[in-house]
C-alpha positions in Angstrom: -8.3 8.2 76.2 -6.0 5.5 77.7 -3.8 5.7 74.7 -3.3 9.4 75.1 -2.5 9.2 78.6 0.0 6.4 78.2 1.7 8.3 75.4 1.8 11.4 77.3 3.5 9.4 80.3 5.8 7.9 77.9 7.0 11.4 76.6 7.6 12.6 80.2 9.7 9.7 81.0 11.8 9.7 78.0 12.5 13.4 78.5 16.1 13.4 79.5 15.2 16.4 82.2 12.6 14.0 84.0 14.4 12.8 87.1 14.9 9.0 87.2 17.0 8.5 90.3 16.1 8.3 93.8 18.0 10.3 96.6 21.3 8.9 97.7 20.2 8.9 101.3 17.0 6.8 100.8 19.0 4.5 98.4 21.4 3.9 101.1 18.9 3.1 103.5 17.1 0.7 101.2 20.1 -1.0 100.2 21.1 -1.5 104.0 17.4 -2.9 104.4 18.1 -5.0 101.7 21.3 -6.7 102.6 20.1 -7.3 106.1 16.9 -9.2 104.7 19.1 -11.2 102.2 22.4 -12.0 104.1 25.3 -13.6 102.6 25.5 -16.0 99.8 24.2 -15.9 96.0 20.9 -14.8 95.1 19.2 -12.6 92.2 17.9 -9.0 92.8 15.4 -7.4 90.4 15.5 -3.7 90.1 11.9 -3.1 88.7 11.8 0.5 87.5 15.5 0.8 87.8 15.8 4.4 86.3 19.3 5.4 86.0 20.5 2.6 88.0 21.6 4.3 90.9 19.8 2.7 93.5 21.2 -0.7 92.1 24.6 0.6 92.2 24.5 1.9 95.6 23.1 -1.8 96.8 25.7 -3.5 94.9 28.6 -3.3 97.2 26.3 -4.3 100.2 25.3 -7.5 98.2 28.4 -9.4 97.5 27.6 -12.7 95.3 24.0 -11.5 94.6 23.2 -11.1 90.8 21.2 -7.6 90.2 19.2 -7.2 87.0 17.7 -3.9 86.3 14.4 -3.3 84.3 12.9 -0.3 83.0 10.3 0.9 80.1 12.2 4.3 79.2 14.8 4.0 76.7 16.8 7.0 78.1 16.9 5.9 81.7 18.0 2.2 80.3 20.8 3.9 78.2 21.9 5.5 81.6 21.3 2.4 83.7 23.5 0.2 81.3 26.7 2.2 82.5 26.1 0.7 86.0 24.3 -2.7 85.7 22.8 -5.1 83.3 19.2 -4.0 82.5 16.6 -4.8 80.4 13.4 -3.1 78.9 10.1 -4.5 80.3 6.6 -3.6 81.0 5.2 -3.8 84.7 2.3 -5.4 83.0 4.4 -8.6 81.8 8.0 -8.3 83.4 10.6 -10.3 81.1 11.4 -12.4 84.2 10.4 -16.2 85.0 7.8 -16.9 87.8 9.5 -17.1 91.1 13.0 -15.8 89.5 14.0 -13.4 92.1 15.1 -13.4 95.7 14.2 -9.8 96.0 12.6 -6.9 94.1 13.7 -3.3 94.5 10.8 -1.1 93.8 12.3 2.5 94.5 10.0 5.5 93.6 7.6 3.5 91.2 4.5 2.9 92.8 3.4 6.6 92.9 3.6 6.6 88.9 1.3 3.9 88.3 -1.9 3.9 86.6 -2.7 0.4 88.2 -0.5 -0.3 90.9 -2.5 -3.6 91.9 -1.6 -5.4 88.7 2.1 -4.1 89.3 2.0 -5.8 92.5 0.7 -8.8 91.3 3.3 -9.1 88.8 6.1 -8.4 91.3 4.4 -11.4 93.6 4.8 -13.6 90.5 8.5 -13.0 89.8 9.3 -13.3 93.3 10.1 -16.6 95.0 7.8 -17.6 97.8 9.3 -15.9 101.0 11.0 -13.3 98.9 11.8 -9.8 99.7 10.0 -6.7 98.3 12.1 -3.4 99.0 9.4 -0.4 98.0 10.2 3.4 98.6 7.8 6.0 97.7 6.9 9.9 98.6 4.6 10.1 102.1 1.5 11.9 101.4 1.5 12.5 105.2 4.8 13.8 105.5 5.2 16.3 108.3 5.6 19.4 106.2 2.5 18.2 104.1 0.1 18.2 107.2 0.8 21.8 107.5 0.6 22.8 103.9 -2.7 21.1 103.8 -3.9 22.9 106.9 -2.8 26.3 105.0 -4.7 25.2 101.9 -1.5 24.5 99.8 -1.4 21.5 97.5 1.2 18.8 99.2 4.7 18.3 97.9 4.9 15.3 95.8 1.3 15.7 94.4 0.7 16.8 90.7 -2.6 18.1 89.1 -1.1 18.4 85.8 1.5 16.8 83.7 2.2 20.3 81.8 3.3 22.3 84.8 3.4 22.7 88.7 0.3 24.3 90.1 -0.5 24.9 93.7 2.5 23.3 95.5 6.3 24.2 96.2 8.7 23.2 93.8 9.3 23.5 89.9 9.7 19.9 88.5 6.9 17.8 87.0 7.8 14.1 87.4 4.4 12.3 86.9 3.2 11.4 90.2 -0.2 9.9 89.7 -1.0 8.3 93.5 0.6 9.2 96.6 0.4 6.9 100.0 0.5 7.0 103.6 2.3 4.3 105.6 -1.2 3.3 106.9 -2.3 2.8 103.2 0.6 0.8 102.6 0.3 -1.2 105.5 -3.0 -2.2 104.3 -2.5 -2.4 100.5 0.2 -4.8 100.7 -1.1 -7.6 102.4 -4.0 -7.4 100.0 -1.5 -7.9 97.2 0.1 -11.3 99.1 3.0 -9.4 101.0 3.5 -9.5 104.7 4.9 -6.0 105.9 8.2 -6.5 107.8 9.1 -3.3 108.6 8.3 0.3 107.6 11.0 3.1 108.0 11.6 6.6 106.7 14.0 8.2 104.8 14.7 12.3 104.2 13.8 14.2 101.0 16.8 15.9 99.2 15.1 18.7 98.2 14.0 20.0 101.8 15.3 23.4 102.2 18.6 23.2 104.0 17.3 24.9 107.4 14.7 22.2 107.7 16.9 19.2 106.6 17.8 18.6 110.5 14.1 18.5 111.3 13.4 16.2 108.3 15.9 13.6 109.3 14.4 13.8 112.8 10.9 12.9 111.4 12.4 9.6 110.0 12.2 8.2 113.5 8.7 8.2 113.3 8.0 6.6 109.6 4.3 8.1 109.5 5.9 11.7 109.4 8.9 11.2 107.2 9.2 12.5 103.9 9.8 9.0 102.0 8.5 5.8 103.3 10.8 2.6 102.7 8.8 -0.7 103.2 10.4 -4.2 103.4 7.9 -7.0 102.7 7.8 -10.6 101.9 5.8 -12.5 99.6 3.4 -15.0 100.8 1.3 -17.6 99.3 -2.4 -16.2 98.8 -5.3 -18.5 99.7 -7.1 -17.7 96.6 -7.8 -14.9 94.2 -8.1 -11.3 95.0 -11.5 -9.9 94.4 -12.3 -6.1 93.0 -12.1 -4.8 96.7 -8.7 -6.4 97.5 -9.8 -9.3 99.5 -8.7 -12.8 99.2 -11.3 -15.3 98.0 -11.4 -19.1 99.0 -10.2 -21.4 96.0 -12.7 -23.9 94.8 -13.2 -26.4 97.6 -10.9 -24.0 99.9 
């Protein structure tokens, strides 16, 4: 069953009609967060799950002197990304980068697509240097309009019950979301994976109907209500291995 599921997801992400870019507004906000975090000077930024390279292309002018490398598993996405940056193919289970190789990782609109997000965060922790920066973005399950939709018995925006079609929610595009997060969940999950959350901010969603866009921008002032969650976190050394419940367990003799 896992092989069938993996093949189905691969077919979805190799389909040129499947979106592989974040919205421009959230890419700009994320790039600004990254630029403030890194400051001037040399460094290496990995765009993991780079899609068509849009997020890295938006960030590049704000990161003079930084080397930006993209990574994705989709051949179609990489074909498009390589017109914007240097990108390589890789799987999140074993990224093709050395331990501690990156000063920062961009992780834009990826975690909601993963069967095993815990293993992915472990791998991001590995490739980041101690104190390295993680810039993560993901749709917000608790976005202001989703709260109203749930009260009305409507499937929330961003959620999907099928990879073959859209059922029970607004929208018409299947994008392969397997998990959805709230700000509260990320604030708990990231420390369990060895990251200290520095800041959580919000970004608007480009598909919100035009008359509601001012309200969507206003909601960004309260990240727990925003359409998109932007998280800046830093890698910290864990005291020991992580158990099945996400708790850090002491090392032998620790």
